[in-house]
N, CA, C, O and the ligand as a Tripos MOL2 file, in Angstrom:
@<TRIPOS>MOLECULE
protein
  305   303    77     0     0
PROTEIN
NO_CHARGES

@<TRIPOS>ATOM
      1 N         109.8780   55.0120  110.5520 N.3       1 MET1
      2 CA        110.3440   56.3910  110.6650 C.3       1 MET1
      3 C         110.2610   56.9030  112.0990 C.2       1 MET1
      4 O         109.1780   56.8520  112.6830 O.2       1 MET1
      5 N         111.2530   57.3510  112.6480 N.am      2 GLY2
      6 CA        111.2390   57.7400  114.0660 C.3       2 GLY2
      7 C         110.7060   59.2440  114.2010 C.2       2 GLY2
      8 O         110.3880   59.9430  113.2390 O.2       2 GLY2
      9 N         110.6620   59.6110  115.4620 N.am      3 ASN3
     10 CA        110.1820   61.0040  115.6460 C.3       3 ASN3
     11 C         111.1890   62.0280  115.1070 C.2       3 ASN3
     12 O         110.8410   63.0830  114.5770 O.2       3 ASN3
     13 N         112.4000   61.6630  115.2710 N.am      4 GLY4
     14 CA        113.5100   62.5480  114.8110 C.3       4 GLY4
     15 C         113.3470   62.9050  113.2820 C.2       4 GLY4
     16 O         113.5040   64.0540  112.8690 O.2       4 GLY4
     17 N         113.0340   61.8790  112.5030 N.am      5 ALA5
     18 CA        112.8990   62.0720  111.0900 C.3       5 ALA5
     19 C         111.7240   62.9640  110.7740 C.2       5 ALA5
     20 O         111.8030   63.8400  109.9120 O.2       5 ALA5
     21 N         110.5740   62.7220  111.5180 N.am      6 LYS6
     22 CA        109.4090   63.5720  111.3650 C.3       6 LYS6
     23 C         109.6340   64.9730  111.6190 C.2       6 LYS6
     24 O         109.1860   65.8290  110.8570 O.2       6 LYS6
     25 N         110.3540   65.2760  112.7290 N.am      7 ALA7
     26 CA        110.6730   66.5700  113.1420 C.3       7 ALA7
     27 C         111.5290   67.3060  112.0290 C.2       7 ALA7
     28 O         111.3440   68.4820  111.7150 O.2       7 ALA7
     29 N         112.4590   66.4990  111.4870 N.am      8 GLN8
     30 CA        113.3300   67.0430  110.4340 C.3       8 GLN8
     31 C         112.5110   67.4520  109.2050 C.2       8 GLN8
     32 O         112.7280   68.5020  108.6010 O.2       8 GLN8
     33 N         111.5530   66.5680  108.8620 N.am      9 GLN9
     34 CA        110.6990   66.8360  107.7150 C.3       9 GLN9
     35 C         109.9200   68.1210  107.9320 C.2       9 GLN9
     36 O         109.8260   68.9660  107.0410 O.2       9 GLN9
     37 N         109.3570   68.2590  109.1410 N.am     10 LYS10
     38 CA        108.6010   69.4630  109.4500 C.3      10 LYS10
     39 C         109.4220   70.7100  109.2900 C.2      10 LYS10
     40 O         108.9860   71.7040  108.7080 O.2      10 LYS10
     41 N         110.6760   70.6340  109.8440 N.am     11 ARG11
     42 CA        111.5590   71.8220  109.7120 C.3      11 ARG11
     43 C         111.8070   72.1790  108.2420 C.2      11 ARG11
     44 O         111.8480   73.3510  107.8670 O.2      11 ARG11
     45 N         111.9700   71.1400  107.4250 N.am     12 GLU12
     46 CA        112.2420   71.4100  105.9960 C.3      12 GLU12
     47 C         111.0300   72.0010  105.3660 C.2      12 GLU12
     48 O         111.1410   72.9000  104.5330 O.2      12 GLU12
     49 N         109.8960   71.5350  105.7280 N.am     13 ARG13
     50 CA        108.6510   72.0430  105.1050 C.3      13 ARG13
     51 C         108.4810   73.5130  105.4560 C.2      13 ARG13
     52 O         108.1450   74.3390  104.6070 O.2      13 ARG13
     53 N         108.7290   73.8300  106.7660 N.am     14 ASN14
     54 CA        108.5820   75.1720  107.1920 C.3      14 ASN14
     55 C         109.5660   76.1030  106.4570 C.2      14 ASN14
     56 O         109.2050   77.2070  106.0490 O.2      14 ASN14
     57 N         110.7800   75.6440  106.3010 N.am     15 ALA15
     58 CA        111.7840   76.4730  105.6500 C.3      15 ALA15
     59 C         111.3110   76.7230  104.2090 C.2      15 ALA15
     60 O         111.4090   77.8430  103.7080 O.2      15 ALA15
     61 N         110.8050   75.6920  103.5570 N.am     16 LYS16
     62 CA        110.3810   75.8570  102.1920 C.3      16 LYS16
     63 C         109.2650   76.9070  102.0590 C.2      16 LYS16
     64 O         109.3000   77.7660  101.1780 O.2      16 LYS16
     65 N         108.2650   76.8110  102.9710 N.am     17 ASN17
     66 CA        107.1620   77.7970  103.0210 C.3      17 ASN17
     67 C         107.6850   79.2210  103.2030 C.2      17 ASN17
     68 O         107.2410   80.1500  102.5270 O.2      17 ASN17
     69 N         108.5970   79.3700  104.0910 N.am     18 GLN18
     70 CA        109.0980   80.6640  104.3700 C.3      18 GLN18
     71 C         109.8230   81.2710  103.1230 C.2      18 GLN18
     72 O         109.7080   82.4640  102.8400 O.2      18 GLN18
     73 N         110.5420   80.4300  102.4220 N.am     19 LYS19
     74 CA        111.2730   80.8460  101.2320 C.3      19 LYS19
     75 C         110.2770   81.2450  100.1440 C.2      19 LYS19
     76 O         110.4690   82.2540   99.4650 O.2      19 LYS19
     77 N         109.2220   80.4610   99.9810 N.am     20 ALA20
     78 CA        108.2550   80.7380   98.9080 C.3      20 ALA20
     79 C         107.5370   82.0210   99.1590 C.2      20 ALA20
     80 O         107.3900   82.8130   98.2280 O.2      20 ALA20
     81 N         107.0790   82.2810  100.3470 N.am     21 SER21
     82 CA        106.3750   83.4850  100.6490 C.3      21 SER21
     83 C         107.2780   84.7560  100.5570 C.2      21 SER21
     84 O         106.8560   85.8420  100.1600 O.2      21 SER21
     85 N         108.5160   84.5270  100.9480 N.am     22 ALA22
     86 CA        109.4610   85.6680  100.8260 C.3      22 ALA22
     87 C         109.6390   86.0700   99.3780 C.2      22 ALA22
     88 O         109.6000   87.2560   99.0520 O.2      22 ALA22
     89 N         109.8370   85.0810   98.4930 N.am     23 SER23
     90 CA        110.0220   85.4210   97.0950 C.3      23 SER23
     91 C         108.8060   85.9360   96.4110 C.2      23 SER23
     92 O         108.9380   86.7690   95.5150 O.2      23 SER23
     93 N         107.6170   85.5010   96.7680 N.am     24 SER24
     94 CA        106.4600   86.0190   96.1400 C.3      24 SER24
     95 C         106.1830   87.4250   96.6220 C.2      24 SER24
     96 O         105.5870   88.2310   95.9070 O.2      24 SER24
     97 N         106.6200   87.7210   97.8480 N.am     25 GLN25
     98 CA        106.4200   89.0800   98.3470 C.3      25 GLN25
     99 C         107.3850   89.9670   97.5770 C.2      25 GLN25
    100 O         107.0300   91.0780   97.1840 O.2      25 GLN25
    101 N         108.5990   89.4870   97.3590 N.am     26 LEU26
    102 CA        109.5350   90.2800   96.5860 C.3      26 LEU26
    103 C         109.0670   90.5470   95.1880 C.2      26 LEU26
    104 O         109.2300   91.6570   94.6820 O.2      26 LEU26
    105 N         108.4750   89.5380   94.5340 N.am     27 LYS27
    106 CA        107.8540   89.8030   93.2700 C.3      27 LYS27
    107 C         106.7990   90.8560   93.2690 C.2      27 LYS27
    108 O         106.7790   91.7320   92.4040 O.2      27 LYS27
    109 N         105.9540   90.7830   94.1960 N.am     28 ALA28
    110 CA        104.8470   91.7590   94.2950 C.3      28 ALA28
    111 C         105.4710   93.1520   94.5080 C.2      28 ALA28
    112 O         104.9720   94.1290   93.9500 O.2      28 ALA28
    113 N         106.4950   93.2580   95.2610 N.am     29 ASN29
    114 CA        107.1700   94.5550   95.4500 C.3      29 ASN29
    115 C         107.7870   95.1230   94.1460 C.2      29 ASN29
    116 O         107.7340   96.3160   93.8460 O.2      29 ASN29
    117 N         108.3580   94.1910   93.4220 N.am     30 ASN30
    118 CA        108.9700   94.6520   92.1460 C.3      30 ASN30
    119 C         107.8780   95.0220   91.1230 C.2      30 ASN30
    120 O         108.0450   95.9830   90.3730 O.2      30 ASN30
    121 N         106.7640   94.2720   91.0860 N.am     31 ALA31
    122 CA        105.7360   94.6050   90.2050 C.3      31 ALA31
    123 C         105.0830   95.9930   90.5090 C.2      31 ALA31
    124 O         104.6260   96.7200   89.6270 O.2      31 ALA31
    125 N         105.0830   96.2810   91.7970 N.am     32 ALA32
    126 CA        104.4270   97.5000   92.2330 C.3      32 ALA32
    127 C         105.3150   98.7300   91.8490 C.2      32 ALA32
    128 O         104.7970   99.8300   91.6560 O.2      32 ALA32
    129 N         106.6180   98.5290   91.7440 N.am     33 LYS33
    130 CA        107.5750   99.5740   91.4780 C.3      33 LYS33
    131 C         107.7610   99.6280   89.9300 C.2      33 LYS33
    132 O         108.7090   99.0400   89.4070 O.2      33 LYS33
    133 N         106.9060  100.2940   89.2410 N.am     34 ASN34
    134 CA        107.1140  100.2280   87.7790 C.3      34 ASN34
    135 C         107.2370  101.6130   87.1210 C.2      34 ASN34
    136 O         107.1550  101.7600   85.9020 O.2      34 ASN34
    137 N         107.4360  102.6180   87.9850 N.am     35 ILE35
    138 CA        107.7780  103.9230   87.4140 C.3      35 ILE35
    139 C         109.2660  104.1540   87.6890 C.2      35 ILE35
    140 O         109.6980  104.1090   88.8410 O.2      35 ILE35
    141 N         110.0350  104.3950   86.6560 N.am     36 ILE36
    142 CA        111.4760  104.5560   86.8880 C.3      36 ILE36
    143 C         111.9020  105.9250   86.3440 C.2      36 ILE36
    144 O         111.5600  106.2870   85.2180 O.2      36 ILE36
    145 N         112.6280  106.6560   87.1310 N.am     37 CYS37
    146 CA        113.1690  107.9590   86.7750 C.3      37 CYS37
    147 C         114.2880  107.6740   85.6750 C.2      37 CYS37
    148 O         115.2610  106.9580   85.9130 O.2      37 CYS37
    149 N         114.0810  108.2500   84.5480 N.am     38 LYS38
    150 CA        115.1190  108.0280   83.4510 C.3      38 LYS38
    151 C         116.4030  108.6840   83.7440 C.2      38 LYS38
    152 O         117.4160  108.3290   83.1420 O.2      38 LYS38
    153 N         116.4310  109.6560   84.6660 N.am     39 THR39
    154 CA        117.6450  110.3350   85.0060 C.3      39 THR39
    155 C         118.5100  109.5940   86.0120 C.2      39 THR39
    156 O         119.7080  109.4160   85.7930 O.2      39 THR39
    157 N         117.9210  109.1730   87.0870 N.am     40 CYS40
    158 CA        118.7180  108.5370   88.1610 C.3      40 CYS40
    159 C         118.2510  107.0820   88.3930 C.2      40 CYS40
    160 O         118.7780  106.4180   89.2860 O.2      40 CYS40
    161 N         117.2920  106.5800   87.6240 N.am     41 PHE41
    162 CA        116.8310  105.1690   87.7610 C.3      41 PHE41
    163 C         116.2830  104.8210   89.0650 C.2      41 PHE41
    164 O         116.1790  103.6430   89.4080 O.2      41 PHE41
    165 N         115.9250  105.8010   89.8120 N.am     42 GLN42
    166 CA        115.1820  105.5500   91.0600 C.3      42 GLN42
    167 C         113.8000  104.9300   90.7160 C.2      42 GLN42
    168 O         113.1810  105.3700   89.7470 O.2      42 GLN42
    169 N         113.3220  103.9770   91.4370 N.am     43 THR43
    170 CA        112.0000  103.3910   91.1650 C.3      43 THR43
    171 C         110.9630  103.9630   92.0470 C.2      43 THR43
    172 O         111.2150  104.2510   93.2170 O.2      43 THR43
    173 N         109.8060  104.1320   91.5100 N.am     44 PHE44
    174 CA        108.6820  104.6520   92.3070 C.3      44 PHE44
    175 C         107.4830  103.6850   92.1780 C.2      44 PHE44
    176 O         107.3520  102.9990   91.1640 O.2      44 PHE44
    177 N         106.6400  103.6300   93.1680 N.am     45 LEU45
    178 CA        105.4750  102.7720   93.1690 C.3      45 LEU45
    179 C         104.5700  103.2530   92.0420 C.2      45 LEU45
    180 O         104.4710  104.4560   91.8010 O.2      45 LEU45
    181 N         103.9140  102.3320   91.3540 N.am     46 CYS46
    182 CA        103.0210  102.7220   90.2200 C.3      46 CYS46
    183 C         101.8640  103.5870   90.8170 C.2      46 CYS46
    184 O         101.2240  104.3300   90.0730 O.2      46 CYS46
    185 N         101.5930  103.4990   92.1320 N.am     47 THR47
    186 CA        100.5540  104.3270   92.6640 C.3      47 THR47
    187 C         101.0590  105.7800   93.0900 C.2      47 THR47
    188 O         100.3100  106.5630   93.6760 O.2      47 THR47
    189 N         102.2580  106.0610   92.7870 N.am     48 SER48
    190 CA        102.7940  107.3690   93.1100 C.3      48 SER48
    191 C         102.0360  108.4980   92.5040 C.2      48 SER48
    192 O         101.6720  108.4280   91.3300 O.2      48 SER48
    193 N         101.7910  109.4890   93.2130 N.am     49 ARG49
    194 CA        101.0460  110.6320   92.7660 C.3      49 ARG49
    195 C         101.9620  111.4640   91.8030 C.2      49 ARG49
    196 O         103.1910  111.4080   91.8450 O.2      49 ARG49
    197 N         101.2670  112.2190   90.9560 N.am     50 GLU50
    198 CA        102.0160  113.1070   90.0910 C.3      50 GLU50
    199 C         102.8550  114.0760   90.8850 C.2      50 GLU50
    200 O         103.9680  114.4130   90.4780 O.2      50 GLU50
    201 N         102.3580  114.5150   91.9740 N.am     51 LYS51
    202 CA        103.0590  115.4810   92.8040 C.3      51 LYS51
    203 C         104.3760  114.9350   93.2730 C.2      51 LYS51
    204 O         105.3920  115.6310   93.2730 O.2      51 LYS51
    205 N         104.3540  113.6820   93.6730 N.am     52 ALA52
    206 CA        105.6250  113.0430   94.1370 C.3      52 ALA52
    207 C         106.6440  112.9930   93.0620 C.2      52 ALA52
    208 O         107.8110  113.3190   93.2790 O.2      52 ALA52
    209 N         106.1980  112.5680   91.8430 N.am     53 LEU53
    210 CA        107.0560  112.5100   90.6960 C.3      53 LEU53
    211 C         107.5890  113.8570   90.2460 C.2      53 LEU53
    212 O         108.7760  113.9970   89.9490 O.2      53 LEU53
    213 N         106.7030  114.8540   90.1960 N.am     54 SER54
    214 CA        107.1500  116.1700   89.7480 C.3      54 SER54
    215 C         108.0990  116.7670   90.7760 C.2      54 SER54
    216 O         109.0620  117.4530   90.4330 O.2      54 SER54
    217 N         107.8180  116.5030   92.0000 N.am     55 GLU55
    218 CA        108.7920  117.0260   93.0050 C.3      55 GLU55
    219 C         110.1660  116.4160   92.9380 C.2      55 GLU55
    220 O         111.1760  117.0850   93.1580 O.2      55 GLU55
    221 N         110.1920  115.0590   92.6110 N.am     56 HIS56
    222 CA        111.4370  114.4320   92.4510 C.3      56 HIS56
    223 C         112.1570  115.0230   91.2120 C.2      56 HIS56
    224 O         113.3530  115.3070   91.2790 O.2      56 HIS56
    225 N         111.4650  115.2010   90.1300 N.am     57 ALA57
    226 CA        112.1070  115.6840   88.9480 C.3      57 ALA57
    227 C         112.6290  117.1330   89.2210 C.2      57 ALA57
    228 O         113.7640  117.4530   88.8710 O.2      57 ALA57
    229 N         111.8290  117.9580   89.8170 N.am     58 GLU58
    230 CA        112.2420  119.3590   89.9950 C.3      58 GLU58
    231 C         113.3120  119.4460   91.0450 C.2      58 GLU58
    232 O         114.3610  120.0540   90.8310 O.2      58 GLU58
    233 N         113.0490  118.8320   92.1910 N.am     59 ASN59
    234 CA        113.9810  119.0200   93.3190 C.3      59 ASN59
    235 C         115.3760  118.3660   93.0980 C.2      59 ASN59
    236 O         116.4270  118.9270   93.4070 O.2      59 ASN59
    237 N         115.2930  117.1240   92.5320 N.am     60 LYS60
    238 CA        116.5330  116.3450   92.3990 C.3      60 LYS60
    239 C         117.3040  116.7260   91.1150 C.2      60 LYS60
    240 O         118.5330  116.8040   91.1110 O.2      60 LYS60
    241 N         116.5370  116.9600   90.0230 N.am     61 HIS61
    242 CA        117.2280  117.1160   88.7280 C.3      61 HIS61
    243 C         116.9490  118.5090   88.1000 C.2      61 HIS61
    244 O         117.5400  118.8690   87.0820 O.2      61 HIS61
    245 N         116.0510  119.2660   88.7220 N.am     62 ASN62
    246 CA        115.7070  120.5390   88.0980 C.3      62 ASN62
    247 C         115.1650  120.3870   86.7010 C.2      62 ASN62
    248 O         115.4570  121.1660   85.7930 O.2      62 ASN62
    249 N         114.3460  119.3280   86.5630 N.am     63 LYS63
    250 CA        113.7420  118.9920   85.2880 C.3      63 LYS63
    251 C         112.3130  118.9460   85.3850 C.2      63 LYS63
    252 O         111.7380  118.9950   86.4720 O.2      63 LYS63
    253 N         111.6730  118.8470   84.2000 N.am     64 ALA64
    254 CA        110.2120  118.7010   84.1370 C.3      64 ALA64
    255 C         109.8350  117.2320   84.3870 C.2      64 ALA64
    256 O         110.6560  116.3440   84.1580 O.2      64 ALA64
    257 N         108.6320  116.9690   84.8410 N.am     65 ILE65
    258 CA        108.2360  115.5790   85.1080 C.3      65 ILE65
    259 C         108.3490  114.7320   83.8810 C.2      65 ILE65
    260 O         108.6510  113.5440   83.9980 O.2      65 ILE65
    261 N         108.1210  115.2800   82.6920 N.am     66 LYS66
    262 CA        108.1110  114.5120   81.4780 C.3      66 LYS66
    263 C         109.5540  114.1480   81.0270 C.2      66 LYS66
    264 O         109.7660  113.2130   80.2560 O.2      66 LYS66
    265 N         110.5010  114.9070   81.5280 N.am     67 GLU67
    266 CA        111.8850  114.6180   81.1700 C.3      67 GLU67
    267 C         112.3700  113.4300   81.9420 C.2      67 GLU67
    268 O         113.1330  112.6290   81.4020 O.2      67 GLU67
    269 N         111.9480  113.2660   83.2370 N.am     68 CYS68
    270 CA        112.3800  112.1230   84.0380 C.3      68 CYS68
    271 C         111.4690  110.9280   83.8470 C.2      68 CYS68
    272 O         111.9410  109.7940   83.9400 O.2      68 CYS68
    273 N         110.1720  111.1280   83.5820 N.am     69 PHE69
    274 CA        109.2260  110.0900   83.5360 C.3      69 PHE69
    275 C         108.4580  110.1580   82.2140 C.2      69 PHE69
    276 O         107.2430  110.3580   82.2280 O.2      69 PHE69
    277 N         109.1570  109.9920   81.0330 N.am     70 PRO70
    278 CA        108.5000  110.2060   79.7810 C.3      70 PRO70
    279 C         107.3520  109.1760   79.5410 C.2      70 PRO70
    280 O         106.4280  109.4530   78.7760 O.2      70 PRO70
    281 N         107.4150  108.0550   80.1650 N.am     71 ASP71
    282 CA        106.3820  106.9910   79.9580 C.3      71 ASP71
    283 C         105.2290  107.2120   80.8810 C.2      71 ASP71
    284 O         104.1910  106.5740   80.7040 O.2      71 ASP71
    285 N         105.3470  108.1200   81.9050 N.am     72 TRP72
    286 CA        104.3250  108.2110   82.8510 C.3      72 TRP72
    287 C         103.1760  109.0960   82.3050 C.2      72 TRP72
    288 O         103.4110  110.1150   81.6560 O.2      72 TRP72
    289 N         102.0050  108.6950   82.5760 N.am     73 ALA73
    290 CA        100.8590  109.4840   82.1910 C.3      73 ALA73
    291 C          99.8520  109.5050   83.3410 C.2      73 ALA73
    292 O          99.6720  108.5280   84.0680 O.2      73 ALA73
    293 N          99.2080  110.6580   83.4680 N.am     74 PRO74
    294 CA         98.2420  110.7510   84.5890 C.3      74 PRO74
    295 C          97.1480  109.7450   84.4700 C.2      74 PRO74
    296 O          96.6550  109.5510   83.3580 O.2      74 PRO74
    297 N          96.7090  109.0680   85.5440 N.am     75 PRO75
    298 CA         95.6510  108.1200   85.4550 C.3      75 PRO75
    299 C          94.3800  108.7420   84.9570 C.2      75 PRO75
    300 O          93.9940  109.8200   85.4100 O.2      75 PRO75
    301 N          93.7340  108.0970   84.0520 N.am     76 SER76
    302 CA         92.5310  108.7490   83.3740 C.3      76 SER76
    303 C          91.2560  108.3020   84.1710 C.2      76 SER76
    304 O          90.1420  108.6940   83.8240 O.2      76 SER76
    305 ZN        115.6290  111.0410   89.3480 Zn       77 ZN77
@<TRIPOS>BOND
     1     1     2 1
     2     2     3 1
     3     3     4 2
     4     3     5 am
     5     5     6 1
     6     6     7 1
     7     7     8 2
     8     7     9 am
     9     9    10 1
    10    10    11 1
    11    11    12 2
    12    11    13 am
    13    13    14 1
    14    14    15 1
    15    15    16 2
    16    15    17 am
    17    17    18 1
    18    18    19 1
    19    19    20 2
    20    19    21 am
    21    21    22 1
    22    22    23 1
    23    23    24 2
    24    23    25 am
    25    25    26 1
    26    26    27 1
    27    27    28 2
    28    27    29 am
    29    29    30 1
    30    30    31 1
    31    31    32 2
    32    31    33 am
    33    33    34 1
    34    34    35 1
    35    35    36 2
    36    35    37 am
    37    37    38 1
    38    38    39 1
    39    39    40 2
    40    39    41 am
    41    41    42 1
    42    42    43 1
    43    43    44 2
    44    43    45 am
    45    45    46 1
    46    46    47 1
    47    47    48 2
    48    47    49 am
    49    49    50 1
    50    50    51 1
    51    51    52 2
    52    51    53 am
    53    53    54 1
    54    54    55 1
    55    55    56 2
    56    55    57 am
    57    57    58 1
    58    58    59 1
    59    59    60 2
    60    59    61 am
    61    61    62 1
    62    62    63 1
    63    63    64 2
    64    63    65 am
    65    65    66 1
    66    66    67 1
    67    67    68 2
    68    67    69 am
    69    69    70 1
    70    70    71 1
    71    71    72 2
    72    71    73 am
    73    73    74 1
    74    74    75 1
    75    75    76 2
    76    75    77 am
    77    77    78 1
    78    78    79 1
    79    79    80 2
    80    79    81 am
    81    81    82 1
    82    82    83 1
    83    83    84 2
    84    83    85 am
    85    85    86 1
    86    86    87 1
    87    87    88 2
    88    87    89 am
    89    89    90 1
    90    90    91 1
    91    91    92 2
    92    91    93 am
    93    93    94 1
    94    94    95 1
    95    95    96 2
    96    95    97 am
    97    97    98 1
    98    98    99 1
    99    99   100 2
   100    99   101 am
   101   101   102 1
   102   102   103 1
   103   103   104 2
   104   103   105 am
   105   105   106 1
   106   106   107 1
   107   107   108 2
   108   107   109 am
   109   109   110 1
   110   110   111 1
   111   111   112 2
   112   111   113 am
   113   113   114 1
   114   114   115 1
   115   115   116 2
   116   115   117 am
   117   117   118 1
   118   118   119 1
   119   119   120 2
   120   119   121 am
   121   121   122 1
   122   122   123 1
   123   123   124 2
   124   123   125 am
   125   125   126 1
   126   126   127 1
   127   127   128 2
   128   127   129 am
   129   129   130 1
   130   130   131 1
   131   131   132 2
   132   131   133 am
   133   133   134 1
   134   134   135 1
   135   135   136 2
   136   135   137 am
   137   137   138 1
   138   138   139 1
   139   139   140 2
   140   139   141 am
   141   141   142 1
   142   142   143 1
   143   143   144 2
   144   143   145 am
   145   145   146 1
   146   146   147 1
   147   147   148 2
   148   147   149 am
   149   149   150 1
   150   150   151 1
   151   151   152 2
   152   151   153 am
   153   153   154 1
   154   154   155 1
   155   155   156 2
   156   155   157 am
   157   157   158 1
   158   158   159 1
   159   159   160 2
   160   159   161 am
   161   161   162 1
   162   162   163 1
   163   163   164 2
   164   163   165 am
   165   165   166 1
   166   166   167 1
   167   167   168 2
   168   167   169 am
   169   169   170 1
   170   170   171 1
   171   171   172 2
   172   171   173 am
   173   173   174 1
   174   174   175 1
   175   175   176 2
   176   175   177 am
   177   177   178 1
   178   178   179 1
   179   179   180 2
   180   179   181 am
   181   181   182 1
   182   182   183 1
   183   183   184 2
   184   183   185 am
   185   185   186 1
   186   186   187 1
   187   187   188 2
   188   187   189 am
   189   189   190 1
   190   190   191 1
   191   191   192 2
   192   191   193 am
   193   193   194 1
   194   194   195 1
   195   195   196 2
   196   195   197 am
   197   197   198 1
   198   198   199 1
   199   199   200 2
   200   199   201 am
   201   201   202 1
   202   202   203 1
   203   203   204 2
   204   203   205 am
   205   205   206 1
   206   206   207 1
   207   207   208 2
   208   207   209 am
   209   209   210 1
   210   210   211 1
   211   211   212 2
   212   211   213 am
   213   213   214 1
   214   214   215 1
   215   215   216 2
   216   215   217 am
   217   217   218 1
   218   218   219 1
   219   219   220 2
   220   219   221 am
   221   221   222 1
   222   222   223 1
   223   223   224 2
   224   223   225 am
   225   225   226 1
   226   226   227 1
   227   227   228 2
   228   227   229 am
   229   229   230 1
   230   230   231 1
   231   231   232 2
   232   231   233 am
   233   233   234 1
   234   234   235 1
   235   235   236 2
   236   235   237 am
   237   237   238 1
   238   238   239 1
   239   239   240 2
   240   239   241 am
   241   241   242 1
   242   242   243 1
   243   243   244 2
   244   243   245 am
   245   245   246 1
   246   246   247 1
   247   247   248 2
   248   247   249 am
   249   249   250 1
   250   250   251 1
   251   251   252 2
   252   251   253 am
   253   253   254 1
   254   254   255 1
   255   255   256 2
   256   255   257 am
   257   257   258 1
   258   258   259 1
   259   259   260 2
   260   259   261 am
   261   261   262 1
   262   262   263 1
   263   263   264 2
   264   263   265 am
   265   265   266 1
   266   266   267 1
   267   267   268 2
   268   267   269 am
   269   269   270 1
   270   270   271 1
   271   271   272 2
   272   271   273 am
   273   273   274 1
   274   274   275 1
   275   275   276 2
   276   275   277 am
   277   277   278 1
   278   278   279 1
   279   279   280 2
   280   279   281 am
   281   281   282 1
   282   282   283 1
   283   283   284 2
   284   283   285 am
   285   285   286 1
   286   286   287 1
   287   287   288 2
   288   287   289 am
   289   289   290 1
   290   290   291 1
   291   291   292 2
   292   291   293 am
   293   293   294 1
   294   294   295 1
   295   295   296 2
   296   295   297 am
   297   297   298 1
   298   298   299 1
   299   299   300 2
   300   299   301 am
   301   301   302 1
   302   302   303 1
   303   303   304 2
@<TRIPOS>SUBSTRUCTURE
     1 MET1         2 RESIDUE 1 A MET
     2 GLY2         6 RESIDUE 1 A GLY
     3 ASN3        10 RESIDUE 1 A ASN
     4 GLY4        14 RESIDUE 1 A GLY
     5 ALA5        18 RESIDUE 1 A ALA
     6 LYS6        22 RESIDUE 1 A LYS
     7 ALA7        26 RESIDUE 1 A ALA
     8 GLN8        30 RESIDUE 1 A GLN
     9 GLN9        34 RESIDUE 1 A GLN
    10 LYS10       38 RESIDUE 1 A LYS
    11 ARG11       42 RESIDUE 1 A ARG
    12 GLU12       46 RESIDUE 1 A GLU
    13 ARG13       50 RESIDUE 1 A ARG
    14 ASN14       54 RESIDUE 1 A ASN
    15 ALA15       58 RESIDUE 1 A ALA
    16 LYS16       62 RESIDUE 1 A LYS
    17 ASN17       66 RESIDUE 1 A ASN
    18 GLN18       70 RESIDUE 1 A GLN
    19 LYS19       74 RESIDUE 1 A LYS
    20 ALA20       78 RESIDUE 1 A ALA
    21 SER21       82 RESIDUE 1 A SER
    22 ALA22       86 RESIDUE 1 A ALA
    23 SER23       90 RESIDUE 1 A SER
    24 SER24       94 RESIDUE 1 A SER
    25 GLN25       98 RESIDUE 1 A GLN
    26 LEU26      102 RESIDUE 1 A LEU
    27 LYS27      106 RESIDUE 1 A LYS
    28 ALA28      110 RESIDUE 1 A ALA
    29 ASN29      114 RESIDUE 1 A ASN
    30 ASN30      118 RESIDUE 1 A ASN
    31 ALA31      122 RESIDUE 1 A ALA
    32 ALA32      126 RESIDUE 1 A ALA
    33 LYS33      130 RESIDUE 1 A LYS
    34 ASN34      134 RESIDUE 1 A ASN
    35 ILE35      138 RESIDUE 1 A ILE
    36 ILE36      142 RESIDUE 1 A ILE
    37 CYS37      146 RESIDUE 1 A CYS
    38 LYS38      150 RESIDUE 1 A LYS
    39 THR39      154 RESIDUE 1 A THR
    40 CYS40      158 RESIDUE 1 A CYS
    41 PHE41      162 RESIDUE 1 A PHE
    42 GLN42      166 RESIDUE 1 A GLN
    43 THR43      170 RESIDUE 1 A THR
    44 PHE44      174 RESIDUE 1 A PHE
    45 LEU45      178 RESIDUE 1 A LEU
    46 CYS46      182 RESIDUE 1 A CYS
    47 THR47      186 RESIDUE 1 A THR
    48 SER48      190 RESIDUE 1 A SER
    49 ARG49      194 RESIDUE 1 A ARG
    50 GLU50      198 RESIDUE 1 A GLU
    51 LYS51      202 RESIDUE 1 A LYS
    52 ALA52      206 RESIDUE 1 A ALA
    53 LEU53      210 RESIDUE 1 A LEU
    54 SER54      214 RESIDUE 1 A SER
    55 GLU55      218 RESIDUE 1 A GLU
    56 HIS56      222 RESIDUE 1 A HIS
    57 ALA57      226 RESIDUE 1 A ALA
    58 GLU58      230 RESIDUE 1 A GLU
    59 ASN59      234 RESIDUE 1 A ASN
    60 LYS60      238 RESIDUE 1 A LYS
    61 HIS61      242 RESIDUE 1 A HIS
    62 ASN62      246 RESIDUE 1 A ASN
    63 LYS63      250 RESIDUE 1 A LYS
    64 ALA64      254 RESIDUE 1 A ALA
    65 ILE65      258 RESIDUE 1 A ILE
    66 LYS66      262 RESIDUE 1 A LYS
    67 GLU67      266 RESIDUE 1 A GLU
    68 CYS68      270 RESIDUE 1 A CYS
    69 PHE69      274 RESIDUE 1 A PHE
    70 PRO70      278 RESIDUE 1 A PRO
    71 ASP71      282 RESIDUE 1 A ASP
    72 TRP72      286 RESIDUE 1 A TRP
    73 ALA73      290 RESIDUE 1 A ALA
    74 PRO74      294 RESIDUE 1 A PRO
    75 PRO75      298 RESIDUE 1 A PRO
    76 SER76      302 RESIDUE 1 A SER
    77 ZN77       305 GROUP 0 **** ****
């Protein structure tokens, strides 16, 4: 196996690693966004504050927080 083949292998390995980390990052982002507005389907981070959600409901839809986020409950 010459140097050229080794370099090619290295490039392929690097490309694979980059792809894997990119997709796992994407998964983490999707998992973090688990609050969805039932009115416009905008996603919010699960760590979003009640204030941010109620502001969205009131300002965007003129609705109560429970109308846009019926599944959301304040952290206990
Ligand atoms: Zn909305």
